[in-house]
Structure formats: C-alpha cells, structure tokens
DOGUVO-871634 format. One record per residue (C-alpha): residue number from 1; y, x, z. Coordinates in steps of 0.5 Angstrom, whole numbers, plus 500, padded with zeros to 3 digits. Example, Ala and Ser with C-alpha at 12.3 -4.5 7.8 and 13.67 -1.06 7.14 Angstrom:
// residues 2
<num->1 | py->491 | px->525 | pz->516>
<num->2 | py->498 | px->527 | pz->514>
***
This chain:
// residues 348
<num->1 | py->802 | px->185 | pz->237>
<num->2 | py->796 | px->181 | pz->240>
<num->3 | py->791 | px->186 | pz->242>
<num->4 | py->786 | px->182 | pz->238>
<num->5 | py->790 | px->183 | pz->232>
<num->6 | py->791 | px->190 | pz->233>
<num->7 | py->784 | px->192 | pz->234>
<num->8 | py->782 | px->188 | pz->228>
<num->9 | py->787 | px->192 | pz->224>
<num->10 | py->785 | px->198 | pz->226>
<num->11 | py->778 | px->197 | pz->225>
<num->12 | py->780 | px->195 | pz->218>
<num->13 | py->784 | px->202 | pz->217>
<num->14 | py->778 | px->206 | pz->220>
<num->15 | py->773 | px->202 | pz->215>
<num->16 | py->777 | px->203 | pz->209>
<num->17 | py->778 | px->210 | pz->210>
<num->18 | py->770 | px->211 | pz->212>
<num->19 | py->768 | px->207 | pz->205>
<num->20 | py->772 | px->212 | pz->201>
<num->21 | py->769 | px->218 | pz->205>
<num->22 | py->762 | px->215 | pz->203>
<num->23 | py->763 | px->212 | pz->196>
<num->24 | py->761 | px->216 | pz->190>
<num->25 | py->763 | px->210 | pz->185>
<num->26 | py->770 | px->210 | pz->183>
<num->27 | py->771 | px->202 | pz->185>
<num->28 | py->768 | px->203 | pz->192>
<num->29 | py->773 | px->208 | pz->193>
<num->30 | py->779 | px->204 | pz->190>
<num->31 | py->777 | px->198 | pz->195>
<num->32 | py->777 | px->203 | pz->201>
<num->33 | py->784 | px->205 | pz->199>
<num->34 | py->786 | px->198 | pz->198>
<num->35 | py->783 | px->196 | pz->205>
<num->36 | py->787 | px->202 | pz->208>
<num->37 | py->793 | px->200 | pz->205>
<num->38 | py->793 | px->192 | pz->207>
<num->39 | py->791 | px->194 | pz->214>
<num->40 | py->797 | px->198 | pz->216>
<num->41 | py->802 | px->194 | pz->213>
<num->42 | py->802 | px->189 | pz->218>
<num->43 | py->802 | px->195 | pz->223>
<num->44 | py->808 | px->198 | pz->220>
<num->45 | py->812 | px->191 | pz->220>
<num->46 | py->810 | px->189 | pz->227>
<num->47 | py->817 | px->191 | pz->229>
<num->48 | py->821 | px->185 | pz->225>
<num->49 | py->826 | px->190 | pz->224>
<num->50 | py->830 | px->190 | pz->217>
<num->51 | py->829 | px->197 | pz->217>
<num->52 | py->821 | px->197 | pz->218>
<num->53 | py->820 | px->191 | pz->213>
<num->54 | py->824 | px->195 | pz->208>
<num->55 | py->820 | px->201 | pz->209>
<num->56 | py->813 | px->197 | pz->209>
<num->57 | py->816 | px->194 | pz->202>
<num->58 | py->817 | px->201 | pz->200>
<num->59 | py->810 | px->203 | pz->202>
<num->60 | py->807 | px->197 | pz->199>
<num->61 | py->810 | px->198 | pz->192>
<num->62 | py->808 | px->206 | pz->192>
<num->63 | py->801 | px->205 | pz->194>
<num->64 | py->800 | px->199 | pz->190>
<num->65 | py->802 | px->203 | pz->184>
<num->66 | py->798 | px->209 | pz->186>
<num->67 | py->792 | px->204 | pz->186>
<num->68 | py->793 | px->201 | pz->180>
<num->69 | py->794 | px->208 | pz->176>
<num->70 | py->787 | px->210 | pz->180>
<num->71 | py->784 | px->204 | pz->177>
<num->72 | py->786 | px->205 | pz->170>
<num->73 | py->784 | px->212 | pz->170>
<num->74 | py->777 | px->211 | pz->173>
<num->75 | py->776 | px->205 | pz->168>
<num->76 | py->779 | px->210 | pz->162>
<num->77 | py->774 | px->215 | pz->165>
<num->78 | py->768 | px->210 | pz->164>
<num->79 | py->770 | px->208 | pz->157>
<num->80 | py->771 | px->216 | pz->155>
<num->81 | py->765 | px->218 | pz->158>
<num->82 | py->761 | px->212 | pz->161>
<num->83 | py->761 | px->215 | pz->168>
<num->84 | py->763 | px->211 | pz->174>
<num->85 | py->761 | px->217 | pz->179>
<num->86 | py->767 | px->221 | pz->182>
<num->87 | py->763 | px->227 | pz->182>
<num->88 | py->762 | px->226 | pz->174>
<num->89 | py->770 | px->227 | pz->172>
<num->90 | py->769 | px->232 | pz->166>
<num->91 | py->775 | px->229 | pz->161>
<num->92 | py->782 | px->232 | pz->163>
<num->93 | py->786 | px->226 | pz->161>
<num->94 | py->783 | px->221 | pz->167>
<num->95 | py->782 | px->227 | pz->172>
<num->96 | py->790 | px->229 | pz->171>
<num->97 | py->792 | px->221 | pz->172>
<num->98 | py->787 | px->221 | pz->178>
<num->99 | py->790 | px->227 | pz->181>
<num->100 | py->797 | px->224 | pz->180>
<num->101 | py->795 | px->218 | pz->183>
<num->102 | py->793 | px->221 | pz->189>
<num->103 | py->799 | px->226 | pz->189>
<num->104 | py->803 | px->219 | pz->189>
<num->105 | py->799 | px->216 | pz->195>
<num->106 | py->800 | px->222 | pz->200>
<num->107 | py->807 | px->224 | pz->198>
<num->108 | py->807 | px->230 | pz->194>
<num->109 | py->813 | px->233 | pz->190>
<num->110 | py->815 | px->230 | pz->185>
<num->111 | py->813 | px->224 | pz->187>
<num->112 | py->815 | px->224 | pz->194>
<num->113 | py->821 | px->221 | pz->195>
<num->114 | py->818 | px->215 | pz->198>
<num->115 | py->815 | px->218 | pz->204>
<num->116 | py->822 | px->220 | pz->208>
<num->117 | py->825 | px->213 | pz->207>
<num->118 | py->818 | px->210 | pz->209>
<num->119 | py->817 | px->214 | pz->215>
<num->120 | py->825 | px->213 | pz->218>
<num->121 | py->824 | px->206 | pz->218>
<num->122 | py->818 | px->206 | pz->223>
<num->123 | py->817 | px->207 | pz->230>
<num->124 | py->813 | px->214 | pz->232>
<num->125 | py->806 | px->211 | pz->233>
<num->126 | py->806 | px->208 | pz->226>
<num->127 | py->809 | px->214 | pz->223>
<num->128 | py->804 | px->218 | pz->226>
<num->129 | py->798 | px->214 | pz->223>
<num->130 | py->802 | px->215 | pz->217>
<num->131 | py->803 | px->222 | pz->217>
<num->132 | py->795 | px->224 | pz->219>
<num->133 | py->790 | px->218 | pz->218>
<num->134 | py->793 | px->216 | pz->212>
<num->135 | py->792 | px->222 | pz->208>
<num->136 | py->785 | px->223 | pz->210>
<num->137 | py->782 | px->218 | pz->204>
<num->138 | py->786 | px->221 | pz->198>
<num->139 | py->784 | px->228 | pz->200>
<num->140 | py->777 | px->226 | pz->201>
<num->141 | py->777 | px->224 | pz->193>
<num->142 | py->781 | px->230 | pz->191>
<num->143 | py->776 | px->235 | pz->194>
<num->144 | py->771 | px->231 | pz->191>
<num->145 | py->773 | px->231 | pz->184>
<num->146 | py->775 | px->238 | pz->185>
<num->147 | py->780 | px->238 | pz->179>
<num->148 | py->780 | px->243 | pz->174>
<num->149 | py->787 | px->243 | pz->172>
<num->150 | py->789 | px->249 | pz->175>
<num->151 | py->796 | px->249 | pz->172>
<num->152 | py->798 | px->242 | pz->175>
<num->153 | py->795 | px->243 | pz->182>
<num->154 | py->799 | px->250 | pz->182>
<num->155 | py->806 | px->246 | pz->180>
<num->156 | py->805 | px->240 | pz->185>
<num->157 | py->803 | px->245 | pz->191>
<num->158 | py->809 | px->250 | pz->189>
<num->159 | py->814 | px->244 | pz->188>
<num->160 | py->812 | px->241 | pz->195>
<num->161 | py->813 | px->247 | pz->199>
<num->162 | py->820 | px->248 | pz->196>
<num->163 | py->822 | px->240 | pz->196>
<num->164 | py->819 | px->240 | pz->203>
<num->165 | py->823 | px->246 | pz->206>
<num->166 | py->829 | px->244 | pz->202>
<num->167 | py->829 | px->237 | pz->203>
<num->168 | py->829 | px->238 | pz->211>
<num->169 | py->835 | px->243 | pz->211>
<num->170 | py->840 | px->238 | pz->212>
<num->171 | py->837 | px->233 | pz->216>
<num->172 | py->838 | px->230 | pz->223>
<num->173 | py->833 | px->225 | pz->224>
<num->174 | py->827 | px->227 | pz->227>
<num->175 | py->822 | px->223 | pz->223>
<num->176 | py->825 | px->225 | pz->216>
<num->177 | py->824 | px->232 | pz->218>
<num->178 | py->817 | px->231 | pz->220>
<num->179 | py->816 | px->227 | pz->213>
<num->180 | py->819 | px->234 | pz->209>
<num->181 | py->815 | px->238 | pz->214>
<num->182 | py->809 | px->234 | pz->212>
<num->183 | py->810 | px->235 | pz->204>
<num->184 | py->811 | px->242 | pz->205>
<num->185 | py->804 | px->243 | pz->209>
<num->186 | py->801 | px->238 | pz->203>
<num->187 | py->803 | px->243 | pz->198>
<num->188 | py->800 | px->249 | pz->201>
<num->189 | py->793 | px->245 | pz->201>
<num->190 | py->794 | px->243 | pz->194>
<num->191 | py->796 | px->250 | pz->192>
<num->192 | py->789 | px->253 | pz->195>
<num->193 | py->785 | px->247 | pz->193>
<num->194 | py->781 | px->249 | pz->187>
<num->195 | py->780 | px->256 | pz->189>
<num->196 | py->777 | px->255 | pz->196>
<num->197 | py->776 | px->247 | pz->198>
<num->198 | py->774 | px->250 | pz->205>
<num->199 | py->781 | px->253 | pz->206>
<num->200 | py->784 | px->246 | pz->204>
<num->201 | py->780 | px->243 | pz->210>
<num->202 | py->782 | px->248 | pz->215>
<num->203 | py->789 | px->247 | pz->213>
<num->204 | py->789 | px->240 | pz->213>
<num->205 | py->785 | px->240 | pz->220>
<num->206 | py->791 | px->245 | pz->223>
<num->207 | py->796 | px->240 | pz->220>
<num->208 | py->793 | px->234 | pz->223>
<num->209 | py->793 | px->237 | pz->230>
<num->210 | py->800 | px->240 | pz->230>
<num->211 | py->803 | px->234 | pz->227>
<num->212 | py->799 | px->230 | pz->233>
<num->213 | py->802 | px->234 | pz->238>
<num->214 | py->809 | px->234 | pz->235>
<num->215 | py->809 | px->226 | pz->234>
<num->216 | py->807 | px->226 | pz->242>
<num->217 | py->812 | px->230 | pz->244>
<num->218 | py->818 | px->226 | pz->241>
<num->219 | py->815 | px->220 | pz->243>
<num->220 | py->814 | px->222 | pz->250>
<num->221 | py->822 | px->224 | pz->250>
<num->222 | py->824 | px->218 | pz->246>
<num->223 | py->827 | px->222 | pz->241>
<num->224 | py->829 | px->220 | pz->234>
<num->225 | py->835 | px->225 | pz->232>
<num->226 | py->837 | px->232 | pz->234>
<num->227 | py->842 | px->230 | pz->239>
<num->228 | py->837 | px->227 | pz->244>
<num->229 | py->833 | px->233 | pz->244>
<num->230 | py->838 | px->237 | pz->247>
<num->231 | py->838 | px->232 | pz->253>
<num->232 | py->830 | px->233 | pz->254>
<num->233 | py->831 | px->239 | pz->259>
<num->234 | py->833 | px->235 | pz->264>
<num->235 | py->827 | px->230 | pz->264>
<num->236 | py->821 | px->234 | pz->262>
<num->237 | py->823 | px->242 | pz->263>
<num->238 | py->816 | px->244 | pz->262>
<num->239 | py->815 | px->240 | pz->256>
<num->240 | py->821 | px->243 | pz->253>
<num->241 | py->819 | px->250 | pz->254>
<num->242 | py->813 | px->249 | pz->250>
<num->243 | py->816 | px->244 | pz->245>
<num->244 | py->819 | px->250 | pz->241>
<num->245 | py->813 | px->254 | pz->241>
<num->246 | py->809 | px->247 | pz->238>
<num->247 | py->815 | px->247 | pz->232>
<num->248 | py->814 | px->255 | pz->231>
<num->249 | py->807 | px->253 | pz->230>
<num->250 | py->808 | px->248 | pz->225>
<num->251 | py->813 | px->253 | pz->221>
<num->252 | py->807 | px->258 | pz->221>
<num->253 | py->809 | px->264 | pz->226>
<num->254 | py->804 | px->268 | pz->229>
<num->255 | py->801 | px->269 | pz->234>
<num->256 | py->800 | px->261 | pz->234>
<num->257 | py->795 | px->257 | pz->230>
<num->258 | py->800 | px->255 | pz->225>
<num->259 | py->800 | px->262 | pz->222>
<num->260 | py->792 | px->262 | pz->221>
<num->261 | py->792 | px->257 | pz->215>
<num->262 | py->798 | px->260 | pz->211>
<num->263 | py->795 | px->267 | pz->212>
<num->264 | py->788 | px->265 | pz->209>
<num->265 | py->791 | px->262 | pz->204>
<num->266 | py->796 | px->267 | pz->202>
<num->267 | py->790 | px->272 | pz->202>
<num->268 | py->786 | px->268 | pz->198>
<num->269 | py->791 | px->267 | pz->192>
<num->270 | py->792 | px->274 | pz->192>
<num->271 | py->785 | px->275 | pz->191>
<num->272 | py->785 | px->270 | pz->185>
<num->273 | py->790 | px->275 | pz->182>
<num->274 | py->796 | px->270 | pz->183>
<num->275 | py->801 | px->274 | pz->187>
<num->276 | py->807 | px->271 | pz->184>
<num->277 | py->805 | px->264 | pz->187>
<num->278 | py->803 | px->267 | pz->193>
<num->279 | py->810 | px->270 | pz->194>
<num->280 | py->814 | px->264 | pz->192>
<num->281 | py->809 | px->260 | pz->197>
<num->282 | py->811 | px->265 | pz->203>
<num->283 | py->819 | px->265 | pz->201>
<num->284 | py->819 | px->257 | pz->201>
<num->285 | py->815 | px->257 | pz->208>
<num->286 | py->822 | px->261 | pz->210>
<num->287 | py->826 | px->254 | pz->208>
<num->288 | py->821 | px->250 | pz->213>
<num->289 | py->822 | px->255 | pz->218>
<num->290 | py->829 | px->254 | pz->218>
<num->291 | py->829 | px->247 | pz->220>
<num->292 | py->824 | px->248 | pz->226>
<num->293 | py->828 | px->254 | pz->229>
<num->294 | py->834 | px->249 | pz->228>
<num->295 | py->830 | px->244 | pz->232>
<num->296 | py->828 | px->249 | pz->237>
<num->297 | py->835 | px->252 | pz->238>
<num->298 | py->837 | px->244 | pz->239>
<num->299 | py->832 | px->243 | pz->244>
<num->300 | py->831 | px->250 | pz->248>
<num->301 | py->838 | px->253 | pz->248>
<num->302 | py->843 | px->248 | pz->248>
<num->303 | py->846 | px->244 | pz->253>
<num->304 | py->849 | px->237 | pz->252>
<num->305 | py->857 | px->237 | pz->252>
<num->306 | py->858 | px->232 | pz->257>
<num->307 | py->854 | px->227 | pz->262>
<num->308 | py->857 | px->220 | pz->260>
<num->309 | py->853 | px->214 | pz->263>
<num->310 | py->852 | px->212 | pz->255>
<num->311 | py->849 | px->218 | pz->253>
<num->312 | py->844 | px->220 | pz->259>
<num->313 | py->838 | px->216 | pz->258>
<num->314 | py->834 | px->212 | pz->264>
<num->315 | py->829 | px->216 | pz->267>
<num->316 | py->823 | px->211 | pz->267>
<num->317 | py->816 | px->214 | pz->268>
<num->318 | py->813 | px->214 | pz->262>
<num->319 | py->806 | px->210 | pz->261>
<num->320 | py->804 | px->214 | pz->255>
<num->321 | py->797 | px->218 | pz->256>
<num->322 | py->799 | px->226 | pz->257>
<num->323 | py->791 | px->228 | pz->256>
<num->324 | py->792 | px->228 | pz->248>
<num->325 | py->798 | px->231 | pz->248>
<num->326 | py->795 | px->237 | pz->253>
<num->327 | py->789 | px->238 | pz->248>
<num->328 | py->793 | px->238 | pz->242>
<num->329 | py->799 | px->242 | pz->245>
<num->330 | py->793 | px->247 | pz->247>
<num->331 | py->790 | px->247 | pz->240>
<num->332 | py->797 | px->248 | pz->237>
<num->333 | py->798 | px->254 | pz->241>
<num->334 | py->792 | px->258 | pz->242>
<num->335 | py->787 | px->257 | pz->236>
<num->336 | py->789 | px->264 | pz->232>
<num->337 | py->784 | px->268 | pz->236>
<num->338 | py->778 | px->264 | pz->234>
<num->339 | py->780 | px->265 | pz->226>
<num->340 | py->773 | px->269 | pz->225>
<num->341 | py->769 | px->263 | pz->228>
<num->342 | py->773 | px->258 | pz->224>
<num->343 | py->772 | px->261 | pz->218>
<num->344 | py->765 | px->263 | pz->219>
<num->345 | py->764 | px->255 | pz->220>
<num->346 | py->767 | px->253 | pz->214>
<num->347 | py->764 | px->257 | pz->209>
<num->348 | py->757 | px->255 | pz->212>
***
C-alpha cells in the first residue's frame, strides 16, 4: 500500500477513536465509530485476497449493523428523555440496546461469531489492530454509560468467557485461537464493569499488552497454525523458550502479569456477594488455559516429525522491529509484583 494512503488511513483510525473518547454527545460518538470503521476497511482489504475481501465484507456488515443499532437507541433515548448526553442514560430500553450494540461492535458472546471468521481472513498486523485498537472506542462508551442493567452484563460476561474458552479448544489456526482468547478476555472485563470500572480498565490494559506481544511473536515466526509453531525452535530458540510464558500469562497463571486482573476481578465479585459468578468465571478460565497449554506444548515440547525441504521455512533475516516485542514481553511476564502500585494508581 502507498505509504501516504496508509498514513492517511491510520490518521483516520486514530482520529475516529479520539473523537469517540472526547465526545459527550451520542451523534459525535457515533460519527467517531463510523470514521474508525471506514478507515480500517481499506487496511483490511489491501491484500486483495478473496479471504481478506470476505473478512472485510463481514466486518463492514457487522459494524454497520451495530452502528445503526446504536444510532437508533440514542435517538430513542432522545425521544424518551430529551437527552443526547452520553452520561444521561436513564431509561432502561435504550441502555440495553446500546449495550448490545457495543457488544456486537467488540465481539462479545452471543454476538461474537463474526470475530474468529474476520480475524482468520486478515494478516497478523491488521489482526493486531482489530484485536487491540478497535476495542478502545466501544469500551470508552461502555465505561461512560455505566450500564445499570446488571443481569445483562453478567450474562454477557459469563457467556463470553464460556464461548471464548469452548470455541478455542478445537482450533488449529492461531488467529482463530487469538480471536476466542479475545472474546474470553472481554467477558472478564464486562463481568466487572458495573462493580469496578477501574478494574475493567486494568484488565483491558493488561489484555492489550499481552495480545500485542503474542501477535508480534507469531508475526516474527511467520506462524499462522500450530504446526508451524513446532519448527520455531530452530529459528529463534530464545524467543521459543519465552513464548510459552507469554501464552500462560494470557491464560492467567501466577506469577505472570495475566494473573493480576483475574485475581482482582474474582476478589471484587466475591466482595459483591456473587460467589457463583466468580466460581463459573474461574472454571471457564480453565477452558482457555487448555488451549494456551496446547500451544505451549506444540512450541516448546515437540519436535517436527520430519525435515522435508517443503516444510522447513527460509531463514531470512526479519525486518520486524524487536524493541516493541521486547518491551511488551517484559510487561507480559513481570508486572505482577507491581499490583499494589497499579491498583493504587487506578483508584485515585
């Protein structure tokens, strides 16, 4: 893609998200979301591959549906209460509709089925943008409306953690596994949203860091399925020894960073007298942990069965910057001891 066009599209992507962040009026927030969607569509389709075009079409249709639903809900709210202000959502009907529209935008269960299919059709760089940056604007709106519909949020959260764990069990494609991982992590964030927005923010930030490092590892290895992970030890032995730790951090095992949000969320749910919800969430985390362990096993504990010329990849020097990978990997593995400082900062 022409660098000038790419720079313009990335600027549009950033501007759309920033407009949504800064808006207090529903029309302005909707406009930011639309700019965001329209800016990423050419980036998604730039490979001119049938799968990329199909993924782009699916993404466009789901995002357009969610945006139309959001616009309809905000108009309904203005009709019922006379308010266009995002933080003045008092009527339960538009609040529920907007929550569902934003759930469709970020890919929460039960409106999640577009996300694995879309992510599978994209390259890893665009998939990274879709899994991280594209979640920020809808989350900013969810944090602002602060939905009071507790039952809906708990159902969405538990369903997402369950579907995210269950859906990834049988996958061999890494991008689909990362999509289901994304659904599960978003479920944890939604689960705690109404009780502690600061914890949702913490879970979102740790998810962004962990996903960033995972995508960069796969991109450096040029891996798109489990089989190609098994031959990565010959190319990058040091990184291959660290990758299982990154994956287990995504799974939420102590003493890695990924344990921090899960631990604090379970603690907060117990404080809110929701022990059943906390138990179910913890059990669904085991499902996710299984497929992270599968990837770790494939990467660190198996040898490829043969060394045929067609299987062994070319060992060309990678042009990818390794500094972002080094920084995010360190954060993914080593932030747990800073938990008291992080929680104190978030509660200020």
